[in-house]
A tleap script that builds the chain and sets N, CA, C and O, in Angstrom:
source leaprc.protein.ff14SB
mol = sequence {
  NMET PHE ALA TYR LEU LYS MET LEU LEU ARG
  LEU THR LEU PHE ILE VAL LEU GLY GLY PHE
  ILE VAL ALA PHE VAL THR ALA ASN GLY GLN
  PRO VAL GLN LEU SER PHE TYR PRO LEU PRO
  TYR GLU ALA GLU LEU PRO LEU HIE ALA LEU
  CYS LEU ALA LEU LEU LEU LEU GLY ALA MET
  LEU GLY ALA SER VAL VAL TRP PHE GLY ASN
  LEU LYS ARG GLN LEU LEU ILE GLY ARG ARG
  ASN ARG LYS GLN THR ARG GLN LEU ARG ALA
  LEU GLU ASN GLU ILE LYS SER ILE ARG MET
  GLU GLU THR ARG TYR GLY LEU PRO VAL GLU
  GLN PRO ALA ILE PRO PRO ALA SER GLY HIE
  ALA GLY GLY CALA
}
set mol.1.N position { -26.695 -6.575 0.778 }
set mol.1.CA position { -27.456 -6.218 -0.404 }
set mol.1.C position { -26.664 -5.246 -1.279 }
set mol.1.O position { -26.586 -5.417 -2.496 }
set mol.2.N position { -26.073 -4.215 -0.643 }
set mol.2.CA position { -25.307 -3.241 -1.413 }
set mol.2.C position { -24.031 -3.855 -1.977 }
set mol.2.O position { -23.585 -3.483 -3.062 }
set mol.3.N position { -23.444 -4.795 -1.242 }
set mol.3.CA position { -22.235 -5.454 -1.732 }
set mol.3.C position { -22.535 -6.247 -3.002 }
set mol.3.O position { -21.722 -6.274 -3.926 }
set mol.4.N position { -23.695 -6.889 -3.051 }
set mol.4.CA position { -24.092 -7.642 -4.236 }
set mol.4.C position { -24.292 -6.707 -5.423 }
set mol.4.O position { -23.850 -7.007 -6.532 }
set mol.5.N position { -24.959 -5.573 -5.196 }
set mol.5.CA position { -25.172 -4.607 -6.275 }
set mol.5.C position { -23.848 -4.004 -6.745 }
set mol.5.O position { -23.649 -3.770 -7.937 }
set mol.6.N position { -22.963 -3.759 -5.810 }
set mol.6.CA position { -21.653 -3.214 -6.146 }
set mol.6.C position { -20.869 -4.207 -7.005 }
set mol.6.O position { -20.235 -3.821 -7.987 }
set mol.7.N position { -20.915 -5.482 -6.630 }
set mol.7.CA position { -20.227 -6.510 -7.390 }
set mol.7.C position { -20.850 -6.647 -8.784 }
set mol.7.O position { -20.131 -6.800 -9.772 }
set mol.8.N position { -22.171 -6.594 -8.866 }
set mol.8.CA position { -22.866 -6.706 -10.147 }
set mol.8.C position { -22.524 -5.521 -11.047 }
set mol.8.O position { -22.329 -5.696 -12.250 }
set mol.9.N position { -22.450 -4.320 -10.479 }
set mol.9.CA position { -22.083 -3.133 -11.248 }
set mol.9.C position { -20.649 -3.242 -11.765 }
set mol.9.O position { -20.385 -2.912 -12.921 }
set mol.10.N position { -19.731 -3.696 -10.932 }
set mol.10.CA position { -18.344 -3.875 -11.352 }
set mol.10.C position { -18.239 -4.901 -12.474 }
set mol.10.O position { -17.517 -4.691 -13.448 }
set mol.11.N position { -18.958 -6.008 -12.337 }
set mol.11.CA position { -18.929 -7.045 -13.361 }
set mol.11.C position { -19.480 -6.514 -14.675 }
set mol.11.O position { -18.918 -6.785 -15.736 }
set mol.12.N position { -20.559 -5.772 -14.618 }
set mol.12.CA position { -21.150 -5.195 -15.827 }
set mol.12.C position { -20.184 -4.219 -16.488 }
set mol.12.O position { -19.997 -4.259 -17.704 }
set mol.13.N position { -19.571 -3.346 -15.697 }
set mol.13.CA position { -18.602 -2.402 -16.248 }
set mol.13.C position { -17.399 -3.121 -16.845 }
set mol.13.O position { -16.879 -2.709 -17.883 }
set mol.14.N position { -16.955 -4.192 -16.197 }
set mol.14.CA position { -15.830 -4.967 -16.690 }
set mol.14.C position { -16.161 -5.606 -18.043 }
set mol.14.O position { -15.331 -5.608 -18.952 }
set mol.15.N position { -17.361 -6.139 -18.169 }
set mol.15.CA position { -17.774 -6.766 -19.424 }
set mol.15.C position { -17.903 -5.720 -20.527 }
set mol.15.O position { -17.456 -5.955 -21.649 }
set mol.16.N position { -18.503 -4.578 -20.229 }
set mol.16.CA position { -18.655 -3.517 -21.231 }
set mol.16.C position { -17.285 -2.988 -21.652 }
set mol.16.O position { -17.029 -2.805 -22.842 }
set mol.17.N position { -16.406 -2.744 -20.681 }
set mol.17.CA position { -15.060 -2.272 -20.995 }
set mol.17.C position { -14.305 -3.305 -21.823 }
set mol.17.O position { -13.599 -2.950 -22.767 }
set mol.18.N position { -14.446 -4.555 -21.479 }
set mol.18.CA position { -13.814 -5.624 -22.259 }
set mol.18.C position { -14.330 -5.646 -23.689 }
set mol.18.O position { -13.559 -5.868 -24.623 }
set mol.19.N position { -15.614 -5.421 -23.868 }
set mol.19.CA position { -16.180 -5.362 -25.215 }
set mol.19.C position { -15.601 -4.207 -26.018 }
set mol.19.O position { -15.286 -4.362 -27.198 }
set mol.20.N position { -15.460 -3.045 -25.379 }
set mol.20.CA position { -14.859 -1.899 -26.065 }
set mol.20.C position { -13.407 -2.181 -26.446 }
set mol.20.O position { -12.963 -1.796 -27.527 }
set mol.21.N position { -12.675 -2.847 -25.570 }
set mol.21.CA position { -11.274 -3.156 -25.859 }
set mol.21.C position { -11.178 -4.119 -27.035 }
set mol.21.O position { -10.347 -3.928 -27.923 }
set mol.22.N position { -12.021 -5.154 -27.053 }
set mol.22.CA position { -12.012 -6.107 -28.164 }
set mol.22.C position { -12.375 -5.399 -29.463 }
set mol.22.O position { -11.739 -5.645 -30.488 }
set mol.23.N position { -13.381 -4.526 -29.447 }
set mol.23.CA position { -13.765 -3.787 -30.651 }
set mol.23.C position { -12.634 -2.872 -31.109 }
set mol.23.O position { -12.388 -2.754 -32.310 }
set mol.24.N position { -11.941 -2.222 -30.173 }
set mol.24.CA position { -10.832 -1.333 -30.518 }
set mol.24.C position { -9.691 -2.116 -31.162 }
set mol.24.O position { -9.115 -1.684 -32.160 }
set mol.25.N position { -9.371 -3.273 -30.579 }
set mol.25.CA position { -8.265 -4.081 -31.098 }
set mol.25.C position { -8.573 -4.579 -32.501 }
set mol.25.O position { -7.706 -4.526 -33.374 }
set mol.26.N position { -9.780 -5.058 -32.734 }
set mol.26.CA position { -10.112 -5.575 -34.060 }
set mol.26.C position { -10.205 -4.454 -35.089 }
set mol.26.O position { -9.920 -4.692 -36.263 }
set mol.27.N position { -10.589 -3.255 -34.699 }
set mol.27.CA position { -10.727 -2.156 -35.647 }
set mol.27.C position { -9.414 -1.433 -35.918 }
set mol.27.O position { -9.301 -0.728 -36.921 }
set mol.28.N position { -8.419 -1.590 -35.049 }
set mol.28.CA position { -7.171 -0.830 -35.178 }
set mol.28.C position { -5.963 -1.749 -35.252 }
set mol.28.O position { -5.027 -1.618 -34.464 }
set mol.29.N position { -5.985 -2.655 -36.176 }
set mol.29.CA position { -4.863 -3.578 -36.322 }
set mol.29.C position { -3.814 -3.083 -37.296 }
set mol.29.O position { -2.766 -3.715 -37.433 }
set mol.30.N position { -4.059 -1.975 -37.978 }
set mol.30.CA position { -3.105 -1.494 -38.975 }
set mol.30.C position { -1.835 -1.001 -38.289 }
set mol.30.O position { -1.884 -0.459 -37.185 }
set mol.31.N position { -0.713 -1.193 -38.947 }
set mol.31.CA position { 0.563 -0.757 -38.340 }
set mol.31.C position { 0.742 0.758 -38.440 }
set mol.31.O position { 0.276 1.407 -39.377 }
set mol.32.N position { 1.431 1.286 -37.444 }
set mol.32.CA position { 1.783 2.700 -37.434 }
set mol.32.C position { 3.295 2.811 -37.275 }
set mol.32.O position { 3.933 1.975 -36.635 }
set mol.33.N position { 3.846 3.853 -37.869 }
set mol.33.CA position { 5.285 4.094 -37.794 }
set mol.33.C position { 5.569 4.917 -36.544 }
set mol.33.O position { 4.998 5.994 -36.368 }
set mol.34.N position { 6.437 4.426 -35.684 }
set mol.34.CA position { 6.808 5.112 -34.449 }
set mol.34.C position { 8.283 5.450 -34.545 }
set mol.34.O position { 9.126 4.563 -34.684 }
set mol.35.N position { 8.592 6.744 -34.470 }
set mol.35.CA position { 10.002 7.143 -34.540 }
set mol.35.C position { 10.350 7.914 -33.273 }
set mol.35.O position { 9.545 8.678 -32.741 }
set mol.36.N position { 11.546 7.694 -32.821 }
set mol.36.CA position { 12.058 8.387 -31.646 }
set mol.36.C position { 12.949 9.508 -32.173 }
set mol.36.O position { 14.119 9.280 -32.480 }
set mol.37.N position { 12.406 10.703 -32.276 }
set mol.37.CA position { 12.960 11.790 -33.077 }
set mol.37.C position { 14.461 12.044 -32.918 }
set mol.37.O position { 15.185 11.946 -33.908 }
set mol.38.N position { 14.961 12.363 -31.729 }
set mol.38.CA position { 16.393 12.693 -31.718 }
set mol.38.C position { 17.257 11.461 -32.008 }
set mol.38.O position { 18.393 11.589 -32.463 }
set mol.39.N position { 16.724 10.294 -31.750 }
set mol.39.CA position { 17.483 9.067 -31.972 }
set mol.39.C position { 17.149 8.513 -33.357 }
set mol.39.O position { 16.079 8.799 -33.895 }
set mol.40.N position { 18.030 7.743 -33.920 }
set mol.40.CA position { 17.775 7.222 -35.269 }
set mol.40.C position { 16.947 5.932 -35.270 }
set mol.40.O position { 17.030 5.158 -36.223 }
set mol.41.N position { 16.164 5.690 -34.239 }
set mol.41.CA position { 15.402 4.446 -34.150 }
set mol.41.C position { 13.975 4.652 -34.619 }
set mol.41.O position { 13.363 5.692 -34.372 }
set mol.42.N position { 13.461 3.649 -35.295 }
set mol.42.CA position { 12.077 3.642 -35.735 }
set mol.42.C position { 11.514 2.254 -35.487 }
set mol.42.O position { 12.239 1.259 -35.500 }
set mol.43.N position { 10.199 2.204 -35.259 }
set mol.43.CA position { 9.537 0.918 -35.045 }
set mol.43.C position { 8.179 0.965 -35.720 }
set mol.43.O position { 7.552 2.020 -35.819 }
set mol.44.N position { 7.742 -0.184 -36.176 }
set mol.44.CA position { 6.424 -0.287 -36.778 }
set mol.44.C position { 5.610 -1.236 -35.889 }
set mol.44.O position { 5.919 -2.420 -35.761 }
set mol.45.N position { 4.579 -0.681 -35.290 }
set mol.45.CA position { 3.750 -1.436 -34.344 }
set mol.45.C position { 2.292 -1.344 -34.750 }
set mol.45.O position { 1.887 -0.384 -35.405 }
set mol.46.N position { 1.495 -2.344 -34.362 }
set mol.46.CA position { 0.047 -2.182 -34.536 }
set mol.46.C position { -0.445 -1.076 -33.606 }
set mol.46.O position { 0.085 -0.894 -32.510 }
set mol.47.N position { -1.447 -0.351 -34.045 }
set mol.47.CA position { -1.953 0.777 -33.271 }
set mol.47.C position { -2.459 0.343 -31.903 }
set mol.47.O position { -2.246 1.048 -30.917 }
set mol.48.N position { -3.123 -0.803 -31.827 }
set mol.48.CA position { -3.649 -1.246 -30.535 }
set mol.48.C position { -2.527 -1.582 -29.572 }
set mol.48.O position { -2.675 -1.382 -28.367 }
set mol.49.N position { -1.396 -2.095 -30.079 }
set mol.49.CA position { -0.267 -2.394 -29.189 }
set mol.49.C position { 0.330 -1.110 -28.639 }
set mol.49.O position { 0.701 -1.047 -27.467 }
set mol.50.N position { 0.425 -0.097 -29.471 }
set mol.50.CA position { 0.953 1.188 -29.018 }
set mol.50.C position { 0.041 1.805 -27.957 }
set mol.50.O position { 0.517 2.298 -26.935 }
set mol.51.N position { -1.267 1.776 -28.204 }
set mol.51.CA position { -2.214 2.335 -27.232 }
set mol.51.C position { -2.187 1.563 -25.917 }
set mol.51.O position { -2.250 2.160 -24.843 }
set mol.52.N position { -2.095 0.239 -26.000 }
set mol.52.CA position { -2.026 -0.577 -24.785 }
set mol.52.C position { -0.745 -0.285 -24.005 }
set mol.52.O position { -0.766 -0.189 -22.778 }
set mol.53.N position { 0.370 -0.144 -24.727 }
set mol.53.CA position { 1.633 0.164 -24.050 }
set mol.53.C position { 1.563 1.523 -23.355 }
set mol.53.O position { 2.044 1.671 -22.231 }
set mol.54.N position { 0.970 2.512 -24.016 }
set mol.54.CA position { 0.846 3.829 -23.393 }
set mol.54.C position { -0.095 3.798 -22.191 }
set mol.54.O position { 0.142 4.482 -21.196 }
set mol.55.N position { -1.153 3.010 -22.282 }
set mol.55.CA position { -2.075 2.868 -21.158 }
set mol.55.C position { -1.382 2.230 -19.957 }
set mol.55.O position { -1.549 2.688 -18.827 }
set mol.56.N position { -0.609 1.177 -20.199 }
set mol.56.CA position { 0.121 0.528 -19.110 }
set mol.56.C position { 1.190 1.454 -18.517 }
set mol.56.O position { 1.401 1.477 -17.304 }
set mol.57.N position { 1.859 2.212 -19.387 }
set mol.57.CA position { 2.857 3.160 -18.892 }
set mol.57.C position { 2.212 4.222 -18.001 }
set mol.57.O position { 2.757 4.583 -16.958 }
set mol.58.N position { 1.051 4.717 -18.423 }
set mol.58.CA position { 0.339 5.706 -17.609 }
set mol.58.C position { -0.109 5.140 -16.276 }
set mol.58.O position { -0.049 5.828 -15.257 }
set mol.59.N position { -0.564 3.880 -16.273 }
set mol.59.CA position { -0.976 3.251 -15.018 }
set mol.59.C position { 0.212 3.074 -14.079 }
set mol.59.O position { 0.098 3.294 -12.873 }
set mol.60.N position { 1.349 2.676 -14.637 }
set mol.60.CA position { 2.542 2.500 -13.805 }
set mol.60.C position { 3.037 3.833 -13.251 }
set mol.60.O position { 3.435 3.914 -12.089 }
set mol.61.N position { 3.014 4.873 -14.076 }
set mol.61.CA position { 3.432 6.193 -13.588 }
set mol.61.C position { 2.480 6.706 -12.511 }
set mol.61.O position { 2.919 7.279 -11.514 }
set mol.62.N position { 1.181 6.503 -12.709 }
set mol.62.CA position { 0.211 6.927 -11.705 }
set mol.62.C position { 0.397 6.192 -10.390 }
set mol.62.O position { 0.329 6.792 -9.317 }
set mol.63.N position { 0.635 4.880 -10.480 }
set mol.63.CA position { 0.850 4.097 -9.255 }
set mol.63.C position { 2.118 4.534 -8.536 }
set mol.63.O position { 2.145 4.590 -7.307 }
set mol.64.N position { 3.174 4.847 -9.297 }
set mol.64.CA position { 4.413 5.274 -8.646 }
set mol.64.C position { 4.255 6.659 -8.003 }
set mol.64.O position { 4.841 6.920 -6.953 }
set mol.65.N position { 3.473 7.541 -8.622 }
set mol.65.CA position { 3.226 8.855 -8.019 }
set mol.65.C position { 2.483 8.696 -6.693 }
set mol.65.O position { 2.812 9.363 -5.712 }
set mol.66.N position { 1.484 7.816 -6.664 }
set mol.66.CA position { 0.735 7.576 -5.428 }
set mol.66.C position { 1.648 6.954 -4.377 }
set mol.66.O position { 1.603 7.340 -3.209 }
set mol.67.N position { 2.478 5.990 -4.786 }
set mol.67.CA position { 3.364 5.323 -3.838 }
set mol.67.C position { 4.362 6.311 -3.242 }
set mol.67.O position { 4.557 6.347 -2.027 }
set mol.68.N position { 4.994 7.116 -4.103 }
set mol.68.CA position { 5.952 8.097 -3.583 }
set mol.68.C position { 5.262 9.187 -2.778 }
set mol.68.O position { 5.859 9.743 -1.855 }
set mol.69.N position { 4.015 9.502 -3.110 }
set mol.69.CA position { 3.274 10.488 -2.335 }
set mol.69.C position { 2.977 10.006 -0.929 }
set mol.69.O position { 2.948 10.803 0.008 }
set mol.70.N position { 2.757 8.711 -0.772 }
set mol.70.CA position { 2.466 8.146 0.548 }
set mol.70.C position { 3.719 7.724 1.299 }
set mol.70.O position { 3.640 7.371 2.476 }
set mol.71.N position { 4.871 7.754 0.644 }
set mol.71.CA position { 6.093 7.283 1.277 }
set mol.71.C position { 6.448 8.101 2.520 }
set mol.71.O position { 6.815 7.532 3.548 }
set mol.72.N position { 6.345 9.411 2.438 }
set mol.72.CA position { 6.672 10.268 3.590 }
set mol.72.C position { 5.748 9.946 4.763 }
set mol.72.O position { 6.185 9.855 5.910 }
set mol.73.N position { 4.453 9.774 4.451 }
set mol.73.CA position { 3.482 9.463 5.501 }
set mol.73.C position { 3.801 8.112 6.151 }
set mol.73.O position { 3.735 7.980 7.373 }
set mol.74.N position { 4.144 7.120 5.342 }
set mol.74.CA position { 4.462 5.803 5.882 }
set mol.74.C position { 5.725 5.841 6.737 }
set mol.74.O position { 5.801 5.169 7.766 }
set mol.75.N position { 6.705 6.618 6.317 }
set mol.75.CA position { 7.922 6.745 7.124 }
set mol.75.C position { 7.631 7.417 8.454 }
set mol.75.O position { 8.170 7.015 9.486 }
set mol.76.N position { 6.778 8.444 8.439 }
set mol.76.CA position { 6.413 9.109 9.693 }
set mol.76.C position { 5.650 8.164 10.617 }
set mol.76.O position { 5.869 8.171 11.829 }
set mol.77.N position { 4.766 7.361 10.058 }
set mol.77.CA position { 4.014 6.396 10.865 }
set mol.77.C position { 4.962 5.377 11.492 }
set mol.77.O position { 4.827 5.038 12.668 }
set mol.78.N position { 5.924 4.887 10.704 }
set mol.78.CA position { 6.898 3.930 11.233 }
set mol.78.C position { 7.742 4.531 12.338 }
set mol.78.O position { 8.008 3.874 13.344 }
set mol.79.N position { 8.170 5.785 12.162 }
set mol.79.CA position { 8.973 6.456 13.181 }
set mol.79.C position { 8.168 6.631 14.463 }
set mol.79.O position { 8.680 6.414 15.561 }
set mol.80.N position { 6.882 7.032 14.313 }
set mol.80.CA position { 6.020 7.216 15.482 }
set mol.80.C position { 5.800 5.881 16.196 }
set mol.80.O position { 5.786 5.825 17.426 }
set mol.81.N position { 5.630 4.817 15.425 }
set mol.81.CA position { 5.420 3.501 16.012 }
set mol.81.C position { 6.644 3.066 16.824 }
set mol.81.O position { 6.506 2.550 17.933 }
set mol.82.N position { 7.851 3.279 16.264 }
set mol.82.CA position { 9.069 2.905 17.006 }
set mol.82.C position { 9.211 3.731 18.280 }
set mol.82.O position { 9.612 3.205 19.318 }
set mol.83.N position { 8.884 5.023 18.207 }
set mol.83.CA position { 8.974 5.894 19.387 }
set mol.83.C position { 8.004 5.441 20.470 }
set mol.83.O position { 8.364 5.373 21.645 }
set mol.84.N position { 6.776 5.130 20.074 }
set mol.84.CA position { 5.783 4.688 21.054 }
set mol.84.C position { 6.155 3.331 21.640 }
set mol.84.O position { 5.884 3.070 22.812 }
set mol.85.N position { 6.772 2.467 20.841 }
set mol.85.CA position { 7.228 1.174 21.361 }
set mol.85.C position { 8.314 1.380 22.408 }
set mol.85.O position { 8.310 0.718 23.446 }
set mol.86.N position { 9.262 2.311 22.139 }
set mol.86.CA position { 10.298 2.601 23.143 }
set mol.86.C position { 9.684 3.167 24.417 }
set mol.86.O position { 10.091 2.795 25.517 }
set mol.87.N position { 8.708 4.061 24.280 }
set mol.87.CA position { 8.053 4.636 25.454 }
set mol.87.C position { 7.326 3.552 26.244 }
set mol.87.O position { 7.365 3.547 27.474 }
set mol.88.N position { 6.665 2.636 25.541 }
set mol.88.CA position { 5.944 1.558 26.211 }
set mol.88.C position { 6.905 0.673 26.992 }
set mol.88.O position { 6.625 0.309 28.134 }
set mol.89.N position { 8.032 0.327 26.387 }
set mol.89.CA position { 9.012 -0.514 27.089 }
set mol.89.C position { 9.597 0.211 28.301 }
set mol.89.O position { 9.826 -0.404 29.342 }
set mol.90.N position { 9.837 1.510 28.167 }
set mol.90.CA position { 10.369 2.275 29.297 }
set mol.90.C position { 9.361 2.294 30.440 }
set mol.90.O position { 9.739 2.140 31.602 }
set mol.91.N position { 8.081 2.483 30.121 }
set mol.91.CA position { 7.053 2.486 31.171 }
set mol.91.C position { 6.909 1.110 31.814 }
set mol.91.O position { 6.722 1.010 33.027 }
set mol.92.N position { 6.996 0.041 31.004 }
set mol.92.CA position { 6.928 -1.306 31.573 }
set mol.92.C position { 8.106 -1.558 32.508 }
set mol.92.O position { 7.941 -2.158 33.570 }
set mol.93.N position { 9.301 -1.099 32.112 }
set mol.93.CA position { 10.470 -1.260 32.983 }
set mol.93.C position { 10.316 -0.453 34.266 }
set mol.93.O position { 10.725 -0.905 35.336 }
set mol.94.N position { 9.736 0.721 34.168 }
set mol.94.CA position { 9.505 1.536 35.366 }
set mol.94.C position { 8.521 0.843 36.306 }
set mol.94.O position { 8.710 0.851 37.522 }
set mol.95.N position { 7.479 0.249 35.747 }
set mol.95.CA position { 6.505 -0.490 36.570 }
set mol.95.C position { 7.188 -1.657 37.260 }
set mol.95.O position { 6.945 -1.906 38.441 }
set mol.96.N position { 8.038 -2.374 36.539 }
set mol.96.CA position { 8.758 -3.509 37.137 }
set mol.96.C position { 9.643 -3.053 38.288 }
set mol.96.O position { 9.693 -3.694 39.338 }
set mol.97.N position { 10.345 -1.935 38.081 }
set mol.97.CA position { 11.238 -1.465 39.147 }
set mol.97.C position { 10.442 -1.005 40.363 }
set mol.97.O position { 10.883 -1.209 41.494 }
set mol.98.N position { 9.290 -0.394 40.158 }
set mol.98.CA position { 8.445 0.022 41.288 }
set mol.98.C position { 7.944 -1.196 42.043 }
set mol.98.O position { 7.925 -1.200 43.274 }
set mol.99.N position { 7.542 -2.219 41.323 }
set mol.99.CA position { 7.071 -3.449 42.002 }
set mol.99.C position { 8.187 -4.117 42.776 }
set mol.99.O position { 7.963 -4.644 43.866 }
set mol.100.N position { 9.394 -4.099 42.218 }
set mol.100.CA position { 10.519 -4.707 42.936 }
set mol.100.C position { 10.798 -3.945 44.228 }
set mol.100.O position { 11.094 -4.548 45.259 }
set mol.101.N position { 10.701 -2.615 44.166 }
set mol.101.CA position { 10.910 -1.829 45.384 }
set mol.101.C position { 9.804 -2.091 46.394 }
set mol.101.O position { 10.062 -2.142 47.596 }
set mol.102.N position { 8.558 -2.260 45.912 }
set mol.102.CA position { 7.454 -2.545 46.826 }
set mol.102.C position { 7.677 -3.868 47.535 }
set mol.102.O position { 7.444 -3.974 48.739 }
set mol.103.N position { 8.126 -4.880 46.800 }
set mol.103.CA position { 8.365 -6.180 47.452 }
set mol.103.C position { 9.571 -6.096 48.383 }
set mol.103.O position { 9.599 -6.767 49.414 }
set mol.104.N position { 10.572 -5.279 48.034 }
set mol.104.CA position { 11.752 -5.158 48.877 }
set mol.104.C position { 11.406 -4.520 50.216 }
set mol.104.O position { 11.961 -4.923 51.239 }
set mol.105.N position { 10.509 -3.540 50.246 }
set mol.105.CA position { 10.143 -2.856 51.472 }
set mol.105.C position { 8.920 -3.459 52.145 }
set mol.105.O position { 8.435 -2.934 53.147 }
set mol.106.N position { 8.418 -4.565 51.592 }
set mol.106.CA position { 7.306 -5.252 52.229 }
set mol.106.C position { 5.958 -4.605 52.007 }
set mol.106.O position { 5.027 -4.853 52.774 }
set mol.107.N position { 5.829 -3.805 51.008 }
set mol.107.CA position { 4.545 -3.182 50.705 }
set mol.107.C position { 3.699 -4.153 49.890 }
set mol.107.O position { 4.244 -4.983 49.164 }
set mol.108.N position { 2.368 -4.061 50.000 }
set mol.108.CA position { 1.525 -4.955 49.225 }
set mol.108.C position { 1.628 -4.627 47.723 }
set mol.108.O position { 1.590 -3.463 47.323 }
set mol.109.N position { 1.759 -5.665 46.924 }
set mol.109.CA position { 1.900 -5.489 45.475 }
set mol.109.C position { 0.548 -5.744 44.832 }
set mol.109.O position { -0.037 -6.815 44.995 }
set mol.110.N position { 0.061 -4.758 44.105 }
set mol.110.CA position { -1.218 -4.917 43.414 }
set mol.110.C position { -0.983 -5.613 42.079 }
set mol.110.O position { -0.015 -5.322 41.376 }
set mol.111.N position { -1.871 -6.527 41.742 }
set mol.111.CA position { -1.785 -7.204 40.452 }
set mol.111.C position { -2.355 -6.282 39.377 }
set mol.111.O position { -3.357 -5.609 39.617 }
set mol.112.N position { -1.746 -6.239 38.216 }
set mol.112.CA position { -2.246 -5.357 37.157 }
set mol.112.C position { -3.573 -5.861 36.599 }
set mol.112.O position { -3.786 -7.063 36.438 }
set mol.113.N position { -4.446 -4.921 36.314 }
set mol.113.CA position { -5.727 -5.285 35.709 }
set mol.113.C position { -5.543 -5.678 34.251 }
set mol.113.O position { -6.287 -6.507 33.727 }
set mol.114.N position { -4.557 -5.086 33.601 }
set mol.114.CA position { -4.262 -5.366 32.198 }
set mol.114.C position { -2.881 -6.003 32.144 }
set mol.114.O position { -1.932 -5.465 32.714 }
set mol.115.N position { -2.752 -7.143 31.467 }
set mol.115.CA position { -1.413 -7.767 31.401 }
set mol.115.C position { -0.445 -6.881 30.636 }
set mol.115.O position { -0.858 -6.108 29.772 }
set mol.116.N position { 0.844 -6.989 30.950 }
set mol.116.CA position { 1.835 -6.164 30.246 }
set mol.116.C position { 1.862 -6.502 28.768 }
set mol.116.O position { 1.568 -7.627 28.362 }
set mol.117.N position { 2.220 -5.507 27.974 }
set mol.117.CA position { 2.215 -5.666 26.521 }
set mol.117.C position { 3.575 -6.049 26.005 }
set mol.117.O position { 3.964 -5.616 24.920 }
set mol.118.N position { 4.319 -6.859 26.757 }
set mol.118.CA position { 5.663 -7.216 26.313 }
set mol.118.C position { 5.638 -8.115 25.090 }
set mol.118.O position { 6.625 -8.157 24.355 }
set mol.119.N position { 4.568 -8.824 24.845 }
set mol.119.CA position { 4.478 -9.687 23.678 }
set mol.119.C position { 3.718 -9.054 22.541 }
set mol.119.O position { 3.173 -9.759 21.692 }
set mol.120.N position { 3.671 -7.723 22.507 }
set mol.120.CA position { 2.933 -7.040 21.464 }
set mol.120.C position { 3.630 -7.208 20.111 }
set mol.120.O position { 4.814 -7.536 20.035 }
set mol.121.N position { 2.864 -6.974 19.057 }
set mol.121.CA position { 3.381 -7.205 17.702 }
set mol.121.C position { 3.773 -5.924 17.019 }
set mol.121.O position { 3.523 -5.781 15.822 }
set mol.122.N position { 4.371 -4.991 17.713 }
set mol.122.CA position { 4.682 -3.757 17.012 }
set mol.122.C position { 6.148 -3.441 16.968 }
set mol.122.O position { 6.569 -2.972 18.025 }
set mol.123.N position { 6.930 -3.564 16.114 }
set mol.123.CA position { 8.253 -2.972 16.064 }
set mol.123.C position { 9.334 -3.843 16.627 }
set mol.123.O position { 9.096 -4.945 17.121 }
set mol.124.N position { 10.549 -3.307 16.535 }
set mol.124.CA position { 11.733 -4.069 16.878 }
set mol.124.C position { 12.035 -4.042 18.333 }
set mol.124.O position { 13.013 -4.647 18.772 }
savepdb mol mol.pdb
quit
């Protein structure tokens, strides 16, 4: 029920926002002079194109800030995952060597309740 209301709210906001964008574009079609001060370049663009370009630039900068902010965390998670994978393999090898010694000395070998995780999907 809440998912349906959430979807309906998003759709309504999307339609209203789209209406505002269409109204802005039709009302602001006049050209504006854009100059890059220290450089000798100038451009004449419609106002709505300039605003759209700045909006997209801001979205891209915001996304890159979030991505770079999470990069350290993702690297730490990857490092921890590789370390735990090495520890798991070392423990599995230790279990194998203990079982081999048990069979060599004629001791009863217990079957594991949980199968080994050698086919796990984590890491190299």
